[in-house]
C-alpha positions in Angstrom: 20.1 -6.8 7.8 19.3 -8.4 4.8 15.4 -9.1 3.9 13.3 -11.3 1.8 10.6 -9.9 -0.1 8.2 -12.5 1.4 9.1 -14.4 4.7 9.1 -18.1 4.2 5.6 -19.9 3.6 4.8 -16.5 1.1 2.8 -14.7 3.3 3.2 -11.0 3.3 2.5 -9.5 7.0 2.0 -5.6 6.7 1.0 -2.9 9.6 -2.1 0.3 8.6 0.3 3.3 9.0 -2.8 4.6 10.7 -5.0 4.0 13.4 -8.3 5.1 12.0 -9.3 1.4 12.1 -11.2 1.0 8.7 -8.7 -2.2 7.2 -7.9 0.6 4.5 -4.1 1.2 5.4 -2.0 2.9 3.7 -0.1 -0.3 4.6 3.6 -1.2 5.1 5.1 -4.5 4.7 7.0 -5.9 8.1 10.4 -6.6 7.2 12.0 -9.3 8.6 8.4 -11.3 9.0 9.1 -14.9 8.7 8.7 -18.9 10.0 5.3 -19.6 11.8 2.0 -17.7 11.3 -1.1 -18.2 12.9 -3.7 -16.3 11.4 -6.6 -14.4 13.2 -10.2 -16.5 13.2 -12.4 -17.6 16.3 -14.5 -20.0 17.3 -18.0 -20.0 18.9 -19.3 -20.7 22.4 -21.8 -23.3 22.3 -25.5 -21.8 23.5 -28.4 -23.7 24.5 -31.1 -22.8 22.4 -34.0 -25.7 23.4 -37.2 -24.9 23.5 -40.6 -26.3 24.9 -41.3 -27.7 21.8 -37.9 -28.9 20.9 -38.0 -31.4 24.1 -41.7 -32.7 22.3 -39.9 -33.1 18.7 -36.5 -33.8 19.4 -36.6 -36.5 22.5 -35.3 -34.3 25.3 -32.1 -33.9 23.2 -31.0 -30.0 23.6 -30.7 -27.9 20.7 -27.0 -26.1 20.7 -26.5 -22.7 18.8 -23.3 -20.8 17.8 -23.0 -18.0 20.5 -20.1 -15.0 20.5 -16.9 -16.5 19.2 -14.0 -16.3 21.1 -11.1 -14.1 18.6 -8.3 -16.2 17.4 -4.5 -13.8 18.5 -2.9 -13.5 14.7 1.1 -14.3 15.5 4.3 -14.5 13.6 8.3 -14.8 13.8 10.1 -12.1 13.3 13.9 -11.3 13.1 13.7 -8.3 15.2 16.2 -5.5 14.3 16.1 -2.5 16.7 17.2 -0.2 14.5 14.9 -0.8 11.4 12.0 1.7 11.0 9.0 -0.4 10.9 10.5 -2.5 14.1 11.2 0.8 15.7 7.2 2.0 15.2 6.5 -1.6 16.5 8.2 -1.2 19.4 6.7 1.8 20.0 3.3 0.8 19.7 3.8 -2.4 22.0 4.8 0.3 24.9 2.0 2.6 24.2 -0.7 -0.4 23.4 -1.6 1.0 20.4 -4.8 -0.9 18.3 -3.3 -1.1 14.3 -4.9 -3.2 12.1 -2.5 -5.8 10.4 -3.0 -7.7 7.2 -1.7 -11.4 5.8 -1.6 -11.5 2.2 -1.0 -15.2 0.6 1.0 -15.4 -2.7 -1.4 -14.7 -5.8 -4.9 -14.5 -3.3 -7.1 -11.6 -3.6 -8.7 -11.8 0.2 -6.4 -11.2 3.2 -6.8 -11.9 6.5 -7.2 -8.7 8.5 -7.4 -8.4 12.7 -7.6 -5.5 14.7 -5.3 -5.0 18.0 -2.4 -4.7 20.2 0.9 -6.1 20.2 2.6 -8.2 22.5 6.7 -9.0 21.0 8.6 -11.7 23.2 12.4 -11.8 21.7 13.6 -15.2 22.0 17.3 -14.6 22.0 20.3 -14.4 19.2 20.2 -17.0 16.2 22.9 -16.4 13.5 23.6 -13.1 14.5 19.8 -12.1 14.9 17.4 -11.1 17.5 14.6 -13.6 16.6 10.8 -12.3 18.6 7.4 -13.7 18.5 5.0 -11.2 17.3 1.2 -11.6 18.6 -1.6 -9.2 17.5 -4.2 -9.4 20.9 -6.9 -9.5 18.4 -10.0 -6.7 19.3 -11.5 -7.7 15.5 -10.6 -9.7 13.0 -12.3 -9.6 8.8 -11.7 -12.3 6.5 -11.8 -9.6 3.4 -9.6 -7.0 3.7 -8.7 -4.8 0.9 
């Protein structure tokens, strides 16, 4: 199956070849990754941090603070090739529920996004002779500064 060096949009997506969970790699490019990419991130929950002094100082308004963040799962489209060794390894990770590091590199940018988690792979059917799938990394942790 022919692959471009970088997917559409230029984002390079890689998986760690080890499960040491340290974002250090070594890294392996995921061939056939293309299309829409959802990067790892998070949105903090809202926590009421109002004190009795705040009620007097702020006229009865609640004071809100950031709580723990709900992590956004990373996802990307993939032209799935069952004969490709990287894709076979990803399918094995899916079956074993293996947690692994993934990183996303933008062209011309040194800092990379990263996430650690288990894979979900949803095939979408054939498209011009290829099997397209959506890959979701069920993010356990995220990093916005991966080497």
